[in-house]
Structure formats: structure tokens, C-alpha cells
N, C-alpha and C positions, 0 to 999 in steps of 0.2 A: 707699775705706776699706782700710786695711792689715789683712789677715787672717793674717799670719804669727804663729806662736805666740811668746809671750813666753819669756824665760829661765825664769821660774817654771813655766810650762806644760810646757816641755821637760823640766825636772828632775822634775816630778811625773809626767809621762808615763813617763819612764825608771824611776822608782821604783815605778810601778804594777805592773810585771811582775817585780819582784824584791823580796825582803824588805829588802835593803840592797845598796849598791854601795860599793866603794872609791872615794874621791874621784877618783882618776886615771881609773878605769873610767867613772865617771859623766860626766866631762868628754869622754871619747871617744864616749859615747852621745849627747851633746847637739850634734848637727851644726849648724854655723854659729856656735857659740859658742867663744870661746877658753877655755883653762884658767882664766885670770884672771877672765873673766866668770862662769864657773860657780862659782868660789871665792867671788866677791863675793856672788852670789845665794844660795849655800848659807849664807854668813855671815849675811846679812840674814834668811833664813828660820829659821835657828837662833836668832837673837835674838828672833824673833817667836814661837818655840815651835812652828813648823810642821815642822821636821826636827830630828833629833838627830844629833850627831857622836859616833862611838864610836872610841876609841883601839884600834887593832889591833896596834900595834907601834911601834917608834921611827920617828916621822915618817909613820906610815900611819894614815889615818883612813877609816872607813866612814860613809856617810850613810844614815840611815833616816828615812822619813816618819813623823811622829807621828800617831796616830789622833786626829782632831779630837774624837771623842766622849769620849776619856779624858783630854784635856789642857785646862786652863782657858785661856780667851782671854787673850792678852797684855795687859798694862796699857799703854795708849798714853801715852808720855811727851811731853815738849816737842818732840822730833824725831819725825817720822812714822816708824813702823815700829820704833822703839827701845823695848825693854821696860825698865821700872824695877824694881829690887828692891823687895820688899814691906817691907823694913826697911833702915835705913842700913847701908852696907857696913862701917862701923866696928864695928857690933854683931854682924856675922856671923862665926862661927868654925866 
């Protein structure tokens, strides 16, 4: 059985000892993962509401883990792991 940590586990482990990480720094902390793999996993986790991306400057983003006690569970859409808006996008302003 494979006991290596998943990308999600590596990201959450890195975020557990810091309030937030710049995306580039987070990628450096996740040994064995490429920047692209970290980016794709952060994107997936962000869409599920498990992490939040914070704009820190032009092209600079920080990643922060969302407290599961204070955020609602994501709505599961047709595609696994994708959240759906609570109202149609055309009505959102």
C-alpha cells in the first residue's frame, strides 16, 4: 500500500505551521511536487472552499487554509469537487 502523502496533505501540512504562504513559497515547501501540481491542487481546494487565495500585489497571491468550522460545505456539482454558485451567474452583480 502506498503511504506517501497526497498533494492535499502536503499543502495542508505546510499551511498548518503558518497563517498563510505566498503561492511560490508554498510550492517550495511541498517537496516532490512541481509548481504546476501545487497550483492545480490549490485551485481545486479553492473551488471546494478549503483554502482562500489572497491578492498580495500584481501577480502575487497568498494561500490561507479556511477554518472548516466557519465555512459552509461546498455544494457538489455535476463534476466531482466543483462548486456551483447558489444563484445563476447572470443574476450575480
